N, C-alpha and C positions, 0 to 999 in steps of 0.2 A: 560911740558910747553904748554899751549894752543896756538892756532893760534893767538889769540888776544895778548897774551904776547910776542909771537915771533915777531909780527909786531912792538910792542913797543920797544923790544930789538934791532931790526934792525935799527930803526930810532934813537934810543939812540946813536948807534955807529956813525951814520951820523952826528948828532948834535955835539957829542963830537969831531969828526974829524975837525969840523969847528971852534972850539975854542970859546973864550969869546964873539965874536960878536953874537953868536947864544945861549948865556946862557939863554935868555928869552923864547926860543922855547921849548915847552913841547913835548917830544917824544910821550907821550900818546895822546895828542890832535892831533898831526900830524897823528898818527896811526888811530885815529877815522875818521879824514877827508878822509884818504886814503881808509878805509873800506867802508865809505859812498859813495865813488865814484869808485866802482869796475870796471865799464866799462868806459874806457877812450875815445873810438871812436865808431862810428857806425859799423865799421868793426869788432871790438871786439864783439859787440852784434850779428852781423850776423853770425859769426863763432860759437859763443856759442849756439845760438838758432837753427842753422842748425843741430848741433849735437843732440840737443833735438828732433827735428823732425825725424831725421834718426833713433834714438833709439825707438821713439814711433811707427814709421812705422814697424820696425822689431818686436816689441812686438805685434802689431796688426796682422801681418802675422802669428804669433804663436797662437794668441788667439783673435778672432774677438770681444770679449766683451771689449777689450782694445781700444775702439775707442776714438777719441779726439773731442773737441768741441770749438767753439768760438762764440763771438758776435761782430757784426759790430759796429764801432765807428767813429765819425766825428770830435772829438776834443780830445786833450791829456787828459783833465780832465776826460772825460767820460771813456776812456780806463783805466786811473789810478783808478777810483772808482770801476770799474768792478773787477780789480785784488785785490784791498783792500777787497772788499766784498767776493771774492772767498776765500782768505786766512782766513778771519774771520769766514765764514760759513763752509768751507770744510777743512781748516787746511793746504792746500797745493795748489800750482798752477799747479801741474803735470797734463798734458794732457788737460790743458785749454789754449787756445791761444786768440789772437785778430784778427779780420778781418778788413781790410781796404777796404771799398766799394767805387768803382768808382762812383756809383750812388750817394752816400752821398757827395762825394767830389764835384760832379757837382751841386747837389741841395743846398749845404750848405757852400761851401768853395770857390766858384769862385768869382773873382772880377767883373764879369759880372752880378752877382746876381744869383738867382735860375735858374738852367738850367736842361733840361732833360738829361737822360743818353745817350748822343750821342757824347762823346769825344770832346765837344766844350770848356770845361774848360781848364785853363792853365795846361799843363802837369806837370810842376814843382810843382804844388800844391799837387801832390800825394807824391813826395819825401819829401816835406816840412811837410806833415802830419805825415809821418813815423818818421821823426826827432822829431816832437812835441810829438808824443805818447811816444817815448822812453825818452824824457826829463822828462815827467810827471811820467813815471814808475821809473826812476832813483830817482826822488824827493821823491817818495813813499818809496823807500829803505832808503834814507837819513833820512826821517822823522821818520820812525819806529825805525831805529838804534839809532837815536838821543834820542828817548824816553828810549831805553835800556841803553844808556850811562848815562843818568840822573838818571835812576833807580839804576845803578851800584854805582854812586857817593853817592846817598842817603843811600844805604846799607852800604857802607864803613863808612859814617859819623855816622850812627847809630850803628856801630859795629856788624852788622847782617851778620855773615860769611856765613850762609846757603843761604840767598838771594843773596849775592854777588857771590857765586859759581854758583847758579842757573842762574843768569843773565849773567854771563860770558859764560856759556854754550849756552844760547840763542843767544848771539852774535856770537859765533863760528859756530853755526848750522843754522844761519839765512838763510832763503830761499828768494831769490830775487823776486821782482814783474816783472822782465823783462822776457817776454815769447815770443815765436815766433809770428810774424805777417804774416798772409797770405795776400799779397798785390796785389791789382787789377791794372794791367797795361792796362786794356781794350783790344783793338786790336793792341796795340803797338804804337799808336799815329804817324803813318806814315810808312815809309818803314823799312826794317830790320836794317838799320843804325840808324834811329831814335829810334827804339826799343832798340837797344844796348846802345845808349847814355842815354836814360831814365832809363833803367835797372841798369846801373852803378850808377846813382844818387840815386836810390832807395836802392841799396845794400850798398852804402856808408853811407846812413842814418840809416841802420840797418836791412834792409829786408833780411831774409834768404829764403823766399819763394815768388815766383812771379807767379801770375796767368794770363794767356793770352788766349784770345779767337780767334776763327777762322773766325771772321767777317771781312769785308772790313773796314779799318780804317775810311775812309771818308764817309762811309754809316752806321757806327755803330749805333745800336739800343739797348735799354735795352733788356735783354734776355727774358722778359715777355711781350714784345710788338710785334706788327706786323711789316712787312717790313724788316726783317733781311736778310742780303746778305752775303754768305760765300765766301771764297777764295779757289782756288785749293790747294791741299795738299802741293805741293812743296813751295808755297808762305808761308804757315804757318810753315813748317819745317825750312825755312830760319830764321824765327823769333825765333823759339825754339833754334836754334843754336846761334843766336845773344845773347840771354839771358844766355846761357851756357858759351859763351866766356866772357861775362861780369863777371859772377861769378868767372871763372878761372883767369881772369886778376887780380882781386882784392883779390885773395887768399882764396876765400870761396869755396873750392873744392867740398864740399858736399851740396851746395845750392840746393834748391828744386824748380822744375818747375811743375806747374799745367797747363795742357793743357785742355782748355775748348772747347767743341763743342756746337754750337747753331743749329746744323743741324736738330734736331727734329722739331723745329718750324720755320726753315728757308727754304723757298721755292724758293729762288732766288740765282743766282750767277752773278757776274759782268764779269767773264772771262770764256772762254772755255779753259780748261787745255791743256798745251802742251803735246803731246803724240808722242813717237817715235816708238812704236810697240804695237801690240794688247796685252792687259792684263797688261800693265804697269800702274803706279799709275794715270797718266793723263787720260788714257783710261778708267780706273775704274770710275774716277770722271765724265767723260763725259757720261758714260753709264746711268747715272741717269737723263740726260737732257730730258725734255719733247719736243715733236715735231712730225714731220711727215716725213716719208720717201718719197723721190722724185725719179722719174724715168728718168727725162731728164732735160736739161737746161730750157726747156719751163715751168717747174714747179717752177722755181726760179725767184722771183721778184727783182726789183732794191733794193739793200741794204740788201738782205737776206744773211745769213751766212749758209754755208753748211759744215758738217763734215762727215768723213767716220766712220761708226759705224756698227759692226757686218757684215762687208763686203758690206754694202749698204750706200747710201747717205742719211744723216739725216739733215733735216732743223730744228734746235732747235727753240722752241717757244720763240720769242723775244718780249718784252713789249715795249710800247712807251718810257719808260725810258731808253731803251737800255739794260736793264737787261734780263738775260735768266732765264727761269723757269724750275724747276725740276719736275719730274713726281710726281703726288700726291701719298701719301702713302709710299714714299721711305725714310722718315725721320729716322726711326730706323735703317735701313740698312746703311744709310750714317753715322749715329752716330757711329755705330760699326766699320766701316772702318776708320773713323776719329780717334777713340780711339786707335785702333791697330796700325795705322800708327804713331801716336804721340809717343806711348810708344816705338816703334821700332826706333824712331829717337830722343831720348834724354829726353822725358818728364818722370817725376817720378810719377805723380798722374794725375787722370782724373777728369773732371767736365762735367757732362751731364746736360744741362739746360732743365728741363721738364716743362710741363704745369700744372702738378698737383703732389702732393706728394703721390706716389703709389708704395709700395714696390715691387709688382709683375711686374710692368712696368719696373722699374729700374733694378731689378734682372734679368729679361729676357735678357736685353741687356748685362749686366755684364757677364752672363753665356756664351754668345757667344764670348765676348772678351776674357774670361779666357780659352776658348778652344785653343787660340793661345798664350796668355800670362797669365799663371796661377796665378801670384801674382798681377794682375791688381787690383787697388783699387781707390776709388773715394773720392773727396771732393764734398759735396752736399749742395745745397742752400735750407735751410728750409725757403723758402721765405715768407715774408708778402704779396707778390703779390698773394699767394694762399688764398682762403677762406677755411681755415683748417676745420672749423666747418662744413660747407656745404659738402666739399669733403668727409670727413670721415663719416658723417651721410649717405651720398649716398653710400659709400662703404659698410657700415654695412647693409643698406637697400638691396642692390644688393646681398650681401652674404646670408642674411636671405631668400630672395626670391628664390635664387638658391637652398637653403637647403629645401625649401618647407614650411618655417615658415610663419605664417599669418602676412602680413604687411598691411592689409587693413585699419588699424587705422592711417596710415601715407600717406601723399601726398609727393612723392619723389621730386617734383619740389618746394616744400615749406618747406623743412626740416630745413631751417635756422630760421624759425619762433620761437619766444620765447615760443610759446605754446608747443613746443616739448622739452624745456630745462630740464624738470624733468622726461622725459620718459626713459624707459629701453633702447631704441635705442640710445638716446643721451648719456647715461652713457657708453654704449658699444663703441660708437664712441670716447668719451673722453679717454677711456682706451687705444684705439688704438693710439690716438695722444700721450698719455703719453709714450707708449713703442715704438713709431715709430723709434726713433733713434737707440735703441738697436736692434729692429727687422731688420732695414735696414742695420745695421753694420753686422749682422749675415747672412742675406739672400741676400743682394744686394751689398756686397763688399764696403760699405761706411766706410772709415777710419776717415774722418773728417766731422762733422756736423757743419754748421754755420747758423746763421740768419743774413742776410745782413743788414737790416735796423731797428733793434729793438729800438735803442735809438731815432731815428727820430720819431717813433710812441709813445714811452713812454714820450718824451718831450712834444709832442702835447697833450697827454692825461692828464698828470699831470698839465700842464699849463691851460688847459680847466677847470679842476676841481677847481684849485685855483682861476682863474678869475671869475668863476660862483659865488663862495661864497664870495670872498673879495669885489667885486663890487656889491654884493647883500646884503641880510639882515644879513649875518654872519659877515661881516666886518673883523676885525682883527682876530676873532676867526677862520676864514677859514685858515689863515696861522698857527696860534698857534696849533689848533687841527689837522689840516690836514697835517702839515709839521713838525714844531718844536717839538711838543710833541711826535710825532712818531719817530723823530730822537733820542730824549732822550731815549725813551722806547726801541728802537731797537739798541742803542749804535752805531749810525751812526757817524763816526769820524768827518764828516763835520759840525756837530752841533757846534764844536769849529773851526769855519772857519778861524780864525786868525792862529791857529796852522796848519791847513791844507795848508794854503798859505805860510807857512815857517817862521812864526814869532819866534817860539821857536828855530828853527835852527839858525836864525839870532842872537838871544840872545846868543846861545852857541858860535858862532863865535866872537861876541863882547867880550865875556869873554876871549876867546883864545887870541885875538889881544890886548885887553886893560886891562885885569886883573880886579882889583877892581874898576878901573875908568870907567868900561863899563856902559853905560846907557841902561838898559834893558826895554823891553816892557811888560814883564811878571810879573810885580810886583803886589802888593795887590789890586791896583785900576783897573787892567785889568778886564773888565766885563766878559771875558771868564771863569773866576773863578766861575761864577754862574753855570757852567755846570760840575764842578769837581765831 
């Protein structure tokens, strides 16, 4: 007996036990609705997806070619369409996740309107987006299964036993669109208690993985902008613990925490760390402070702060903003210390925010981290903030120059020019971009590759192309040739937008509830039939 048949049999017993009042209830219809709604709560999703991530992490530890990927999304529909496309083109959702970007929440989801990535948006909009994403992913399950159920009914009606058996197998082996979401909690939106409360909301919505950064909450900046301010390690560790407690309280014991360090590009701190003895964590943090040693009280001005460091009195460099400055060139060392400390205090994965995509740079830091924690692994932001074309053309240029290859035909500062698009150098750079994720997974310990803002940019690009043609000489042809015809040729499910929005599922339910009296939308006059 198949799982589908077992579900029907179980519900048949329930219906029978309730007698004649339930005579009109079809056990098979009830079974279908139950199968279409596999996940009843966000915590069901969080527990299920956490186990997926833990399995994937173990497989990566055994084989670095088994890295994972995701794309950032700012609406449930966008996340849904990604997973539908992944299943269509690749046959499985394995090792493909979704990323929830705080940047896109701020820019696209705040009631204040578009905001920069500075944690000024409503913090509950983050958990709301997680819930929305999973609502759409669950709807994708229900829609696809609904199609299989209708196919099963048609096979039975036609007496096609082979198709009936094949369809029943497809139902039993159905792979859900529900996948892990790596969810951005920024710097925690306040103190450790605020972090804990928001983490709970995110986990209850379905998050199995929460990413938190070591910036100051009320000074938070986008990781690729200037002016970033970090916190002492003990402050960050308290927030890591807060997230872990939230996971444990809600029964998601294997929830995943990603500790992000912005220290590579952060030259400022708001606090001098508390230290109790030389060499402790606070002392290590303070050792990176820029400043000058003083000999006596006469060297101290009104308002100056002085700390003891290396047995001497150090006056840290303090800016007009009240912030303290780190020594130039210490970013990589601070990143390594941040990462080791985070993994030693409950984090599962690391995120090092860099200023460029360079396997050698990332790998050098990971090698140092792995001297202490051998299985350290990263989540990496393949950011649209990088000019990938220019960066990789320059990397190839520099490599060729070092090898002694003639690069006189190229101007390093102008390599973005379209004049270079068809050159040998451009082809070599594109090949490096193509293999970057596999190379970085192998050589730099990157377990998960993501693009934070892809659909922000694709929405802008596609809208620009449509607007240019539609409001120009192409008129309606801009939409037909540029959108609808491509949807048809590429079998994009959304060409039947009524079906995608749930019309056929609604018809199924009408039949379940009202039988032959059901008034359906999917009759012969439905214009969606033009796309059959």
